[in-house]
N, C-alpha and C positions, 0 to 999 in steps of 0.2 A: 302644199306642206305636208300631206301625208305621203306623197311619194318622196319627198326629201326625206323624212325621217325614216322610211324604210331603206332608202339607200344608205343611210348611215348605220343602221342597225343591223343590216343583213348580214355583213360580215362578221360581226360579234356572234350573231345568232349561229351562222354556219360553223365559226370555230367551237362553240358550245357544243353543236352536234357532233362535232368530228372528234373533239378530245374530251368527251365526259369524264373517264375515267381519270386522267390527268389531274382535271380541274378538282376534282373531289379530293383526290390525294394530297394536292398543294393546300386545299383547305384544312385539311385534317392535319396535316404537318405543322400549318401555321398556328392552328388551335393548340396543338401539343408544345410548340416552341414557347407560346405564350404562357401556357400553365408550368411550363419548367422554368421559364425566366421568373416568374411570380414565386415559385417555391424557393428559388436561389435567392430571390430578394428577402424573402422569410428567413431562411437559414435550413440548414439540414436538421432532420428530425433523426433520433437514434435508430430507427428501423430502416431508414433509406441509406444510411452510409453504407457504401461497398465494404464487405467485410472479406477482403482478399485473401485472409489465411484460408477461408473454407473452400477457395478455388485451388489455392496453391499452398501446400503446407511450409514453403520456404519464405513466404511473404508475410510481413507482420505491420507494414506502413500502409495505412489508407491515405490516399492523396487526391481526391476526386476533383478538385479544383486545380490540380497541377502547380500547387506552390513550391513545392520542393522540387529541385533538380533530380533527374534521374539518378545521378550517381550519389547523392545524399540518401535517396530511397535504397538504393541497393547496398550502400555501406550499413545503414540503419538496419536494414533487413539480415544482413550477414552477422551483426553485433547481436542483435535480439535473438538470432537462431541459435548462436553459441552459447547465449545465457540461458536459453530454454534447455540446451543439451547438457551443459555443465553445470547447471544450478537448480534445474528444475523451474526457473521463473519464465512462465509464458505470459506474452506480452501483445497489447494491441496500441498502436500508435495511429492517432487520427489527425490530420493536418487539413484545415478547411478554411474558407473565409469567415461564414458565419453558421452559429447553431442557432435553431428555432427556441425562443424563449431567452436566449443570452444567460442560461444558467449553466456553467460548465460541470459543476458537481452534479446537479441533477441529471445532466446528459450522460456523464459517464457512469453514474450508478445504473442508469437505464440500460446502456451498452452491457453493463456488467451482468444484470440480471437475465437480460435478454440471451446472452451467449454463454456466460458461465466461464469466463476466461480464467485458466490456472487449473491446477491440480485439485480435485475434490476432496483428496485425503489431506493435503497441505495447504489448500488455499493460497497458492503463492502466484496469484495473477497480478499484472500490471497493466493500467491503462494511462497513457499519457496523450492529452488533448491539447491542440494549438489551434485557436480560432483567431486569425490575424485581424479581421475586421472588428471582432468584438474585444480585441486587445485583453485577451484571456488565456492562461495557460493552467491546466489541470494536471496534476499528477495522483492518481487513485490506486490505493494499494489493498490486495487480497489481505484477509486477516491474518493469514500466516505469514506474510511479509511485513508486517508492521513493526516487529522486533528489530528488523534489520534496515529498514527505511521507515522510520517513526516520521510522525506529521511534521516535527520541527526541521529535520534534515530535509525531507522533501523541499519544504520553504525555502531552506538555505540554497539547496541546489538551484531552485528557480531564482533566488535573488542574487547569488554570487557567482554562478556559473553561466546563467542565461540571461539575466537581465538586460545587460549593455547590448547585446545582439537584439534581443526583443524590441526594445526601444528604438533601435537603429532601424529595424525591418529586415535584419539579416536572418531569415527564416532559416536556412539551410544551416549556418553556424550554431544557432541557438539549438536547435534539434540535435544535431551532432554532438554538440558539447554536453547537453543535458544527458543524453542516453549513454555516452561515453562514461560520464561521472557515476551513473546509476549502476553501470556494468562494474566499474571498480570497485564500488562499494559493496555489492552483492557479492562480488570475488574476493571480498575481505581486506580491501586496500586501507588499512587503517591510516597511513599517512594522508591520504587525499581526503577521508573522512575527518581527521583532524585540522587539515588546511581549510575545508569548507566551514567547519564549526567555529574555528577561531577563538577570538578574545571572548565573544559572546557567550561560548560554551565554557571557558576558563571561568569567567566570573560566576556562572550559573553552578558550576561545580564546586567553587569556593563555598558559596552561599550554602548549597546543599549540604556541603562537608560540615560547615558550622552549625547547620540545624540538627544533623545527625549526632554531633558532639553534644549540643546542649540538651538533646532529647535522652540520649543514652545517659549523660551525666547526671541528669534528673531523676531517671529511672534507678540509678545506682544507689543515688542519694537516698531515695525513697525506701530501696531495698535494705540499705545499712539500718536506717529508722525502725524499719518493721522487724529485722532482725534482732535488733537490740531491745524493743520492745517485747519480743517473745522471750527473750533470754532473763529478762527481769525476774527475779524471785517472787513468785505471786504471794507468797506469805508476808516477807517483810517489805517488799518493794524498794529496797535499798540497794541491791546488788544485783550482779548479773550471775545466772546459773553457771557453772562450770562443768564441762565434761569430765567426768572421772571413771568412767568405764565404757567399753564398746564391746559387744557381743554378737556374732553372726548365728541367726536362728532361723529355722524353717517355719514359714507361717502358712504354706500350703503345698499343693503338688507342683514340684519344680519351681516353687517361688521362696527366695530367700530375702530376708531383710537384716538390717543393721538395728541393733537395740542398743541405746545410748542411755547412760544413767548421768544426770545432771544433780549437782549438788550446790547449794546457795554457801558460799563462804562465810557469809555473815551470820546465818541464823541455823544452817544446817539442814534446811529443808531440801528434800530429794524429789526427783520425778524421772520417769522413764519416756522415750519416744522411739519409734520405728520409722525406717526409712527403707523403702523397698530397694533391693540390690538389683533385680532383673530387669529393671525397665529399660525400654530400647526405642528407638526412633524407627520406623519402617523406611526403608529404602526406596528410592524412586529414581527414574531417570529425568534429570532435569535437563535434557537437552532441548534447546529452542526449536522452532519450525524451521528454521532454514535449511536448507533445501541443498541437497548434493545431486550430483550427475546420476546418481542411481535411482532417485526418486521417479523421473520420467523417463522411459526409454522410447525414443522416437524413431529410432532405426536411422539407416544411412539415407542421406539426401544427395548424394553425389551424382555425379553424371548429368546428362542433359534433360533426364525425364523427369517428371515431377508428379505428385498425386496432391488430391485435396488434403487439407489439413482438418484438425476438429480440436474443440476446446474440452476440457476436463470437467466441466461443472463447479468450477470454484467459487467460493462464497466471499463477498467484500462487505465488510463491517462499516466502510465510510472512512477509512484512514487515509491519509495523503495530504495535499495543500491545493487551495485555490489562489491563483496569482494574477493580478490585473497589473497591465504595464502601461 
């Protein structure tokens, strides 16, 4: 029996002696493969997502699970590159199967904090995430981009532009249409913005207008009552004081005022009041944070050569929209 066992095991023993390096390498690769499979089953972590822009400044779309077609990635990279050059909006698009924790908002905020996407001066960063197996889509905007892409508008892009393709599993179409809509809006296409907003925004605008009218109407009515009370004669309290004389007087260095004399037509009581003439409101630049081509200058990217890209240290305040489909 012992000789039989030796005859059966001797070839295996000889193979182990002959090829120890290959055996060890095979075991190591198998263990690594199992670890990677486990990681993919759990989902991608923010720090593990390949940040392709840091290797090639012309690229913006991270597609680690090869969900998108190469042509879709190329078109998106071209579109996002133009949006950065022309409007200063620096973008990161991530398309994967699953994310660890299944919290798209938290995932994108961690990516934003880690890399600082967008201009530090303008905070004009944009992150778009699609996790297909998690059925989740996230648009996250830098604080300087929230006026151009407010939360409600981001949500409507997801619902009205991307939703049908997302539900049907047409990932290429969903990403392409969503990014094109964002590009048009950032470029100032009001017609597309109005089409996306639709009747929902019209109703909201009417309600907002009614609220404003009621509010200002109430304020005006109160102002009339206060003015009438102030003009009531303090002596007889029966009639309103009438202005009978106005005079321009100097009340300080370079300060002029209007002195008004009021008289009660019923009892003859008089009083005076001063109104400053030189008051003014300080001017300021009320232009919004959105972004022109001159804000970021990234130079030419023509030709076949490329160089690593970088992020500008932008800040994200949490604007955008989370969408489950």
